[in-house]
MARVO-413247 format. One record per residue: residue in one letter; y, z, x of N, C-alpha, C, O, CB in turn. Coordinates in steps of 0.1 Angstrom, whole numbers, plus 5000, padded with zeros to 4 digits. Glycine has a CB too. Layout:
# residues N
AYZXYZXYZXYZXYZX...
***
This chain:
# residues 379
M936857121551936957251547938157321550938557321562936057321551Y939057391540940157531537939857611543938757661539940457601524N940257641551940757761556941157931549941558001558941757711562I941057971541941558101534941258211545940058241548940858131518L942958261553942458381555942958491552944158491552942358401564T942358591549942858781542943158881551942558941559941658871534M944258861548945158961561944859091555944859181563947258941563N944459131538944159271537942659261529941959161528945359351528K942359391526941059361516941559331501941859411492940059501515I941459181500941059121489940259141477939159111482940859051492A940159161466939259191454938359091456938959001462940059191438A936759061454936259001456936558921440936658801442935259061463C936758961429936558861419937858731419937958631412936558951404G938858801432939758671436938658561443938058471436941158711448T938458571457937758521467937158451460937558331461937058581475D936158461452935158471445935058341437934058301432935058591438K936458291436936958181423936758081434936257971430938958191413F936958081451936757951464935657871459934657911454936158001483D935957781460934257721460933557711471934057651480933957571454K932757741473932457771492932357611492933157571483930657901501A931957551494931557421497932657401501932457381513930957341487V933757381499935357401499936357431509937057371516935657491491Y936057571507936657701513935757761520934557751517937057791504T936457851536936257921539936758031537937958021539935957901545I936358171535936758291534936758381549935758391557935958341524T937358401550937658461566938858601568939858601561938358301577D938358701576939258761580940158711596941258741600938458871580E939158621602939958581610939758431617938758381620940058681618C941258391618941258221620942058251621942658341616941158111613A942458121635943358051644944357971636945557981635942657961655E943357861629943557781618943557751603943157651597943157741620P944457931595943857861581945057811580946157811585943357951568T944057711564945157681555945857731550946957661548945157651549A945757841545946457971536946158091539945158121546945957981522I947258191535946658311536946758421524947958411522947258361546M946458501518945958581511946058681518945358701528944858551506V947458801512947558921517948659011503949258971493948158901534R948459151509948459231499949659321512950759271514946759311492S949359401517950459491527951159441538952359441542949859591534A949659371542950259321559951259281559951659201551949659211566K952159341570953759241574953259131582952259121590955259351585L954059051579953958901587955158881594955158761597953658771578H956358951598957558931604956858851613957158731613958459041609D955958911621955658871638954658791639954158781650955458991648Y954058721627953158611624953158541628953558471619953058571615E952958441640953058311645952258221639951158181643952658311657M953158151623952158051616952157901626952957841632952758021599P950757901623950357711630950257661618950157701607948657681641S950357551625950957411621949857421606950357401595950657261634S948857431608947357431594948657461583949257381576945457621593L948957591585948957671575950157571564950957481568949457841580L949757611552950157551541950757661527951557631518948857461538A950157761530951057841517950158021525949258051533950257771493I951158101516951058251519950658291502951258261492952758321527A949558371502949958421487949758561490949058621497948958371474R950858621479951258801479949958801464949658741454953758871474A949458911472948658961459949059071450948359151446947359001463G950659051448951259161443952359081446952359011456950859311449A953859081435955159111437956559131444957559071442955159151434G955959241454957159251463956559111474955459051471957359431472V957459081486957258971496957959021505958058951515957558831493N958459151505959459161516958259211531958559251542960859301511N957359181529956359221542956059031547955059011553954359341536I956958931543956458821548957658741548958158701538955358771541P958158721561959658591565959558521553958758421554959358451580V960258521541960158421534961158281538960958171533960258471522D961858321544963158201547962458161558961958041556964858241551K962158191566960958141576960058051575959657941579960258211580C959558161568958358051559958557881552957757791553957858141545A960157871544960757761541961257671549961757561546961557771535E961157711555962157641571960957571575961257461579962957781586Q959757601576958157541580957457501571956257491572957157631587G958157481560957057421551956157491543955357431535956357371558V956257641545954857671540955457721526956657711527953857801550V955157751517955157841499955157911505954957911517954057841486V955458031496954758181495955058211480955958201472955558311506F953958251480953558271463953458431462952958511470951758191459N954158471448953858621441952758611431952158501427955358691432T952458741426952058751409952358811401951758891394951058761405P953758741401954358871389953458861375952858771369956258841384G953858991372953059011360951459091358950959161350952958871355A951159031370949759081379949059261377947959311374950359051396N950459321383950459431383951459501374951759621376950359451394A951759441366952659511354952359581345953059671343953159431346N951359571338951159731330950359801342950959901342950059731311A949759811350949559981359950960021363951060141362948559971376V951559981366952860001375953760081360954360191362953659811383K953860031348954560071337953360171334954060271335955059951326E952560211331951060371332951860431336952460511328949460401342L952460421356952960491361953760551359953560671357952960461366V955260481356956460521350956360581341957260661339957060451347I955260591330955360621318954760771325955360871321954660531306C953960781332953460951337954561051349954561171352951860921348A955660921354956460971362957661031352958561101357956860881372L957761001340959261031327958461181328959061281332959360911304L957361191325956361311323956961441337957461551339954461221325L956361341345956661471353957961471358958361571365955861501364A958761371355960561441357960961521350962061581350961861351355S959761551340960661671330959661761330959961861337961161641314R958061781324957661921325957062001341955962061339956461921313R957462001354957562041364955762021363955262101371958462181366I955161971358953861981363953161991373952262081373953461921362T953461911385952661901397953262061398952362131393952961771410E954162121400954362251405953962321399953962431405955262301406A953362311385952462431375951662391383951262471391952062431357A950962251383949462311387949262371405948362431412948162151385A950062351407950162361422949962531424949362601431951662291427W950862551413951162721415949862791409949462901411952762791404A948962701399948062771389946762781400945862861402947862691372N947062631408945462671416945562751429944562781436944562531421S947462791432946862871441946263041436945763121443948062871453L946563051423946063191423944663221422944163331419946563251412K943663061428942363111428941763251435942463301444941663011433G940563301431940363451442941363551437941563651444940863421462T942063531425942863621426942563731411942063691400944163531429E943063861413942563871400943363891386944563931384941763961401D941963821374942563801358943363681361944263681353943563931349A943463561371943963481376944563431355945763421356942863391388P944363411346943963371333945663421326946663361321942163461327K945263601328946463681323947963621332949063581326946063861326T947863641346949063581355949463461349950563441345948863561371V948263361348948763241339949863241331950963191334947763201329E949663311320949863341308951463411309952363381301948763431303G951663491319953063521326953963451330955163441326952963581335G953363391339954163261345954463141345954963061353954063241352K953963151328954362961329955562931322955962821321953262851320A956263051317957563021314958662901321959162801318957963151316K958663001334959062931347958862761350959662701356958163021358F957962701346957562551348958162451334958262331334955662551350A958362521327959262491307959962351315960262341327961162661297G960062251304960862161313961162051296960162051289959662071329P962361971291962361931285961361791278960861711285963061951289E961361791265960561731260961161511259962261471254960361831245I960561451264961261301264961761251249962661171250960061191271F961361261240961661241225962561251225963161361227961161311215G963661111221965161221217965661141225966461061220965461421220K965361121242965761141251966360991253965560911253964861201259T967660951255967860791264966960801275966460911279969560771272L966660701278966060601290966760411293966760291288964260591283G967360471305967960391311966860281318966360331328968660471320V966460141316965660041324966459941329967059861322964559971316I966659971344967559891349966359761356965459791364968559991359G966659631353966059501354964459511340963659611338965559481375L964559421333964259441321962559261322962059171315966259441307G962459311334961159161334959859221334959559321328961159041350A959159161341957259211337957659351333957959371321955759231354I957759431342957459521342958459631338958059741334956959521352G959759591338960559661330960559671316960459771309961659611333G960559531311959759541297959059601291959259621280959259491294K958059641296957159691292956959811288956259861279956559671297V958359891304958160011302959160051289959060151281958360081316A960259931288960759981273960560001264960960091256961359941268N959559891263958559931247957860051248957560121238957359811242A957360061260956760171257957160281255956560351246956160201264A958260321262959260391260959660471245959660581241960060301263V959960331240959960301224959060331214959160361202959960201221A957960321225956760391211956460561210955860641202954960311213L957060561221956960731229958560761221959360771230957060741252G958960771212960260751213962060861212962760951207959960671203M961860701224963060751231963860631227963460521224962960791249K965060681227966060591229966060471244966460511255967360681228V965460301241966160291253967360201258967460111249965160271262I968160181266968960131271969160011282969460071293969260201273G969259901283968059841290969659741305970859751303966659711275F969059681316970959591320969959501331969459541341972959721330D970059351324969359271335969559111334968959021327967859301335P970659121342971758971343970958871343971258761340972758931357F969558921346969158731347967758731336966758651338968458651371L967758831325966458831316966858701309967858661303966158971304S965458631312964858471306964858501290964958611284962958431313D964658391285964158391273962858471265962758531254963958261273A961958441274960958491273960858651272960258721264960358431282A961558671281961558801285962058891276961358991272962358811296A963658851269964458911258963458911240963858991231966058781257K962658841239961458821233960558931233961059031227960758731239A959958941235959059061247959559141243958859211235959159071262L961159181247961659301240961259401223960859351213962959241238D961259491224960859551214962859591208963759641214959459701220P962859561195964259501190965159681192966259711195964159411167A964059761189964859851189965659901208966460001211963859971181V965359821215965659901226966959771230966859651229964159921239K967959841233969959771234969759731251969359781261971859941230V970459601247970659531261972059561264972859511256970459371260V972559631276973759651277974159511287973459411291973959811282D976059571290976259461296976659491310977559421313977159381290S976259581319976659671327975859771336975259851328977259721321K975559811348974659931351975560041346975160151341974459951369D976660011347977860091348977660221333978060331332979459971347E976660121319976360191309975260281312974960391307976160111299I974760231320972860261319973360431328972860541325971160091332Y974460401342974760541347975260631339975160751341975560541355K975860581331976660681326976260741313976360861311977860631323N975660661306974860681292973260771293972860841284974660501286A972560751303971060741306970860911307971860961312970660631321D969860991304969061091305967861051317967361131325968461111290Y967560911315966960931324966860801329966960731318965861001321I966760711339966760611351965660521354964960581362966960691362T965260431353964460371356964660221364965360141358963860371347L964260191375964760071387963060011387961960051390965560161406H963759821380962359811380963059641387962459541384961159841361V964259631396964259491402963659481417963059581422965959431402P963859381423963159331433964159351445965259291443962659191431F963959431458965059431472965659351480965059301489964759471480T966659341476967459231485968559261499969559311494968359151473P968659271507970059341514970959381503971259501501970959231524D971559271493972159341489972559441478973659481473972459291491A971159461475970759571470970059701472969459751463970259531464K970159741483970159871492970859951491972059941496970159861503N970360071484971160191482972060121470973260101471972060251496S970960091458972060091446972460191442973660211440971860041434I971260291438971760421436972160521450971460571459970560481427S973460531448973860601457974860681456975060691444974060541463K975960771463976860911453977860811446978660881440978061051464E978160641443979160601437978360611419978660661408979660431445Q977260521424976260571410976160671404976160681392975160581411I975960761412975060921409976661001403976761091395974061031430A977660951409978961051399979061001388979161091379980661041404M979060881384979160831367977860901360977860891348978860621365M976660971367975861021357975961111354976661201359974861021358K974961131342974961261331974261371338973161361342974161221316D974961481338974461631347972961631338972661611326975861831343G972061651351970461651354969761551344968861551337969761821351V970961441350969661301349968761321359968961351371970261121352R967361281351966361281358966161051362966560951356964961381345I965361091378965560911379964260911387963861011393967260821391I963460781385962460731388962360571400963260491400961960711373N961360561407961560461411960560401416960060441426962460471417A960060321411958660261412958560131414957660051410957860271402A959660101423960159961427960759911440960659791442961059931419R961259981446961359991465962060121472962960181467962359841473G961660131480962360281482963660231487964660301485961560391495E963860141493964960111495965960021489966659941494964860081504L965960081471966660081463968060211462969060231456965560061453V967260281471967460441461968160541474967460571484965460521454D969560581474970260621488969260751487969460821477972160651490T968360781496967560941493968661031496969061101487966060991506A969261041509969961151509970461151504970961261504970261201515A971161061496972861081485971961191473972561281466973860861473V970261171470969961151460969461341459969361421450968961021459V969261341472968961521476970361621473970461721465968561541497E971261571478972261601479972261641466972161751462973161501483A972461521458972861551444972061671435972361761427972761401437I970761621442969061771431970361901437971061961429966061811446K970461921449971062021457972462151453972662271455971561941468A973262001443974462011433973862061425974562161422975161891428G972562071415972962061406972861971393972662011382973462071409K973261801398973861731394972561591391972861491385975161721403I971261621396970061561395969161691390969161811392969661481408A968461601384967461761377965861691383964861761381967561791351K965661571390964861541394964461401400964661311392964261591388Y964161381410963661241412962261231414961561331418964261181423V961761091409960361091408960660921419961460841417959461091387T959660921430959060761439958260721439957660771430958960731450D957560651445956460591445956460551462955460501468956460461434F957660591470958060551482957760681493957660801490959660491482A957760651500957660821510959060821516959560711517956360831526D959660871518960760881533960761021530960761101521962660801533D960561021545961161171551962261221551962361331557961161201563I963461151545964061231537963661321523963961441520964961161536G963061251517962861361507961361401504960961411493963461311495L960661411512959361491518959661621518960461671526958961461533G958861691508958961851508960061901501960162021502958861911522E961261851494962361861494962161911477961561821471963161731500E962662031470962662091461963361981442964461941439963462201470N962361991438962261861425962861691432963761621428963861911408V961861671444962561501441960161541447959561611454964661371458I959861441438958161401438958061271440958461171434957361421424T957261291457956661141465955361121458954461211457956261151483L955260981454953860941450953460871462954460841469953760861436P952560831466952160751479951760591472950760541469950560831490H952860571471953060371468951160331458950160261461953060241495L951660421443950260421435950860351427950160351416949460551430G951760281426952260171412951160081413950760101401953960081413A950459981418949559911415948059911423947359821427950259801417S947860081423946560081430945860151417945560271416946560171447T945460021406943960071401943359911400943959811405943960171382P942459921394941259791398941459711397941159611404940159771395E942359721383942559611373943759571375944159481367942259631360S944359611382945859571389945259451401945359331403946959741398E944559551408944159451425942859291415942659171417942459621443D942459361407941759241400942359131400942159041409941359251387N943459121390944659031387945158951392945158831392945359061386C945959051398946859021417946058901428946658831436946759201429A944158921426943558851436943458741427943858631432942358921444I942858721412942858631405943958491402943858361401942558691398M945058571401946158441403946558421415946958311416947558451397A946558511427946758441440946158341444946858251449946658511449A944858321444943558261443943658111434943358001438942358391436D944158121424944758021415945657921416945457801413945258061407E947157991423948058001427947657901442948457801442948558151427L947157901448946457871462945457711460945657601464945258041466M944157781449944257651445944057531439943357431440944257641449D945257601431946357501426947557361434947857251430947157611420Y947857421444948557401453948057341466948757271474949057511454I946557371467946257251480945257141476944757051484945557331494E944757171457943557051454944756971448944656851449942057101441R945957021440946756951438948256941438949056891430946356931430G948557021449949857001446950957071437952057071441949856921443K950557111428951257241421951657361426951057441433950557281413I953157361420952957501426953457561415954157501408953757541440R953157721412953657801405953857941405952958021404953157781398N954957991407955358151408955658171423955658281428953958271404S955958051433956658031442957958111444958858091436956657931441V958158181454959158281455960658201464961558271468958458421464T960558071466961258021472961157831469962057761475961058091484F960357761462960157651459960357671442960257761434958857601467P960557531439960557541423959057521418958257471425961557431415N958757561402957357561400957557371396958657321394956657701386L956257281395956357171398954857121401954157161410957357171409E954557021390953656951388953056821386953056801374953556991383L952556711393952356621385950956541387950556511399953656531386A950056501372949056441376948856291387949656201390948756431365K947456321392947256201408946356121395945556141386945956271428T947156021402946355831386946055801395944855801397947255681375A947155731409946955611410946055681429945055751429948755481408D946555641441945655631448946055751461945055781468945655481451Q947255821463947655911465948855991457949455941448947655871475L949056141463949856231458950556241466949956271476949456331454V952356221468952356291479953456401477954356401469952656211492C953156491485953656601480955056641492954756611503952356731479V956356691492957556691501958056751496958456741485958256601505L958056861507958957011507960656941510960856831516958257161524H961457001506962957011514964357071507964757121496963356861518K964957051517966157151515966957071499966956951497967357141532A967657161490968057151478968757051473968957021461968457241474E969556981486970056851489969656701485970056601479970156861500V968056731495967556591498967456541479967656631470965456591509T967256371476967556341463965956251464965656171473969456261460E965256281453964556221445964256021449963155981451965556271431D965255941449965755821454965255851472964455781478967555801448A965955941477965655931491964255911496963755851505966156061498V963755981487961856021491961655921488961255891499960656141485K961655821481961455731474961755611479960955511479961955751465A962955611484963055471494962455501509962655411517964955421498A962055561511961055631526960055591525959655511534960655801529V958855631509957355631512956855491512955655461512956455721501G957655411513956655241512955655191506954955091509956155191521A955755271498954755201484954955241473955855321472953255231484D954455201461954755211451954455301442953355331437954555151448V955855351440955355471431955255421417955755321411956255611430V954355551414953555501395954255561390954955511381951955521386A954555741392955155851386956055941396955655941408954055941378S957156011392957456071399957956231391957956231379958155981406A958356361400959056451392959556561408958956601417957756531377S960456561404961356691414961956791410962356771398962456641422A962256901415962857031409963357091421962757091432961857121402T964357141420965057261430965257391426965357421414966457231434K965357491437965257611436966057691442965557771450964157641438K967357701442967957771449968357681461969057571460967157891453A967957741471968457621487967557531486967757431493968257681505W966457521477964957441478964357341470963957381459964057521478G964257241472963257161467962457121465961757141475963157121467Y961457011449959756961462959856831451960456811440957557101461T959156781458959056651450957956601453957556601464960156541452L957056551441956456491438955956311431956056271420956356571434L955456211447955356111434953956051438953356061449956655961431D953756001428952455941428952355791427953055721419951756001418V951155741438951755581443950355571446949455651449953155561458K950555391443949155301450949255261462950355211465948855181445G948455271472948755231486949055311496949455411490949555161487S949255341508949355431517950655441518951455361523948755421529A950855571514952555631519952855611535952055621545952855811516N954255591533954355641550954955791554956155831555955455521559V953855851556954656001555955355991569956356061567953556151554D955555951583956255981592957555941586958456011589955755931605A958055831578959655821573959455861565960055781558960555701570V958855971555959156071547959856151555961156151557958056141541K958856261563959256301576960556291581961256391581958756231585A960756201584962056161590963556181584964656161589961856031592V963156221568964056211562965156361557964856451549963356131551A966856341567966956451570967056571557967256541545967956431578G966756751560966356811550964656821544964356891535967256751541V963756741550962756751544961956771557961756711568962456641535V961256931549960356991558958657071559958057171564961157071561G958356941549957156941544956256851538956456811526957257001538V955456801546954756681538953256621539952756571549955456581542R952656621526951656691524951156561516952056501509951756851517V949756501516948956361506947656371505946856371513949056201514I947556381491946256441484945356351480944256391474946556521471
***
């Protein structure tokens, strides 16, 4: 039996995919085979030797110690694109919230309950909540992946001019973009030309405060900024200062920050980006599929550290070897001590993965002894 530990509530449509004759789904387990997690923080979690993989039902993995996991031979998966439509819809909503003073207007209208002749008061006071239309304005999209690409295309359909920046734009993502989206060579072009700016990039230490005083100084007066990616990407103090100076008209963020909470022209949402039943279902299903593929077949798809790779088992054993990128396929073959029928190997930055389809029995101890190997499993 394989034990799947759920660290958060995972949609049943995902956990139901596991064959109950093969898997045990539990929220308490000392020796899990794999973990399914959403927002629970695992940085202080002591990973047992039984743990093979962690699947994050979502895109961001800042709650998981991915480097530590890789060193211990634990594959970390995420579910890119599974929540993309949900986040896209929230960003389109945020564009309108940033423009039309909707939240302020609604709060004011609701405050009139019990007052005399509220309808007349509303008609007389609505002018102070006027705001611009997004039609014809320029939206700058930083990051054109699964979410950013959808946002860019939706904005085009709403009549906006869209410019986008993504130094890692894949061929598939580029082909999915509406032809009207202009891809630029520098984030500075976005900062200088956009009326609205939306962020869709992962958080890394280098990306901290990607929007701060220096970037804000380049922007148009009255710019409106949306952050549904990660709170750490934006220097909130610099944004609040720029709002008070009249440089930024509005900041809509999906991440609570004590500096921004309660500030005029800052709208803080409680991390609603992926909070739809459809998104939670999609993430849970994808995470379950990733874990079953890896546990049962050695297939890696959507790992944040190790490369995508698969190899069909046709002989006696499929030997799955996680290792540092400098370890060669030949070094693994030399150590396996069995007839290799077929093999496959790939690397991703610092890490590599090798699969060997072998006749007979692999010498697992010899493969583990190869310098740079961090995990060996036989299926």
